[in-house]
N, C-alpha and C positions, 0 to 999 in steps of 0.2 A: 506717540506719547510715551513718556518715561515715568515710572513711579519713583518717588523719592521718599526715603525714610530719614527723618530728622530725629536724632537721639540726644536727649539731654545728657550732660556730663554725668558719668557714673552709670549710664545705661538704664536709669530707673523708669524713664518714660520715652515712648516713641510716638512720633506723629507722622502721618503719611499724607503726601500730596502728589499731584501729578503735574507734569509739564514737559517741555522739550529740554533736551540737553542730555548729558551723560557723564559718566565718571563719578568719582566721589571726592570729597574734600573735607579735611578737618579745618574748621574755620575758627580763628581766634579773634577776629575783628567783628564787632557787633554790626556795623554797617554792611559788611560783605554778607554776613549771615542773613540779615533782613532782606537784602536784595535777592540773594539766592533763593530764599524761601518764597518770596513774593513771585519771582519768575517761575519757580517750580509749581506754584499753585495756579499759574496762568493769570494772575491779576495784574492790571495796569496800575500805575500810580494814582490815576484818577479814581479807579474803583476803591482802592484802599482809602484814599482821601474822603470819598463819599461816606464810607462805612465808619471810619474812625473820627471824622470831622477834624482831621489834621490837614492843614493846607499842604499842597504838593511841594511848595518851597521847603517846608520843614521835613517832609518825607525824603526829598532829594538830599537834604543836608544829613539826615540820619544814615541813608545808604552810603554816603561819602564819608561818614564818621567826622563830619565838620561840625562838631558840637559848639564851636565858638559862635555860631550864628544865633544860638538860642539866648534869650534874655537872662536865663539863669539855669544852673545845672538841673534844678527840679523839673524844668520843662523838657530838657533833653531826655532825662530818665523816664519821666511820665509818658512822653510821646513814644519813646522807644518801646516801653512795655505795652502800650496800646497797639502799636504796629506789630509787635511780636505776637500778641494775642490774636490779631486779625489773620496773620499768615501761618499760625499754628506752631510757633516755636516757643521754647521756655522763656517766660517773662523774667523769671529769676536770674537765669543765665544772662539774658540781654541786659538787665538792669545792672548786675555786677560787672559785666564787661564794659558797659558804657561808663560806669563810675571809674573803673580801672583805667580806661583809655583817657578819660578826662584828667585823671591824676597822673598820667604819664607812665602807667604801669602795664599797658597793653591789655591782656585778657583779664577776666575776672580774678578775684582774690586768690584763687588757687592756681591760676594760670591755665585753667581748663579750656578745652576747645570744644566747640559744638560740631558734632559729626553730621554732615549732610551727605548721604550716599544715594546714588541712583541705582535702582533695580531695573533690570530688563523688563519691559512690560508692554 
């Protein structure tokens, strides 16, 4: 098992999870950050779906940053925030990044990246 530290942009908050894997990555894509945090936490899509009541189809779309499958931007942002809360990463960063990606601007409004680093453990 590896311990992961997820740091909100600006370093103001840190979240810890455990899982398999290694290395570290600065992630500017909301879907990749959600997938990485879910895997680091050791959760399956089914487990996240059961807790958040979001269908697996939409969780898969979020992890792929395929926001076009949602009926409206509101659903993509709201579901992404719920997913982020469940896997322990910044809801604010995820919401801003999803909005930016949907607008074609990539990362959140400041172009910030979410740092997900593995600690030996």
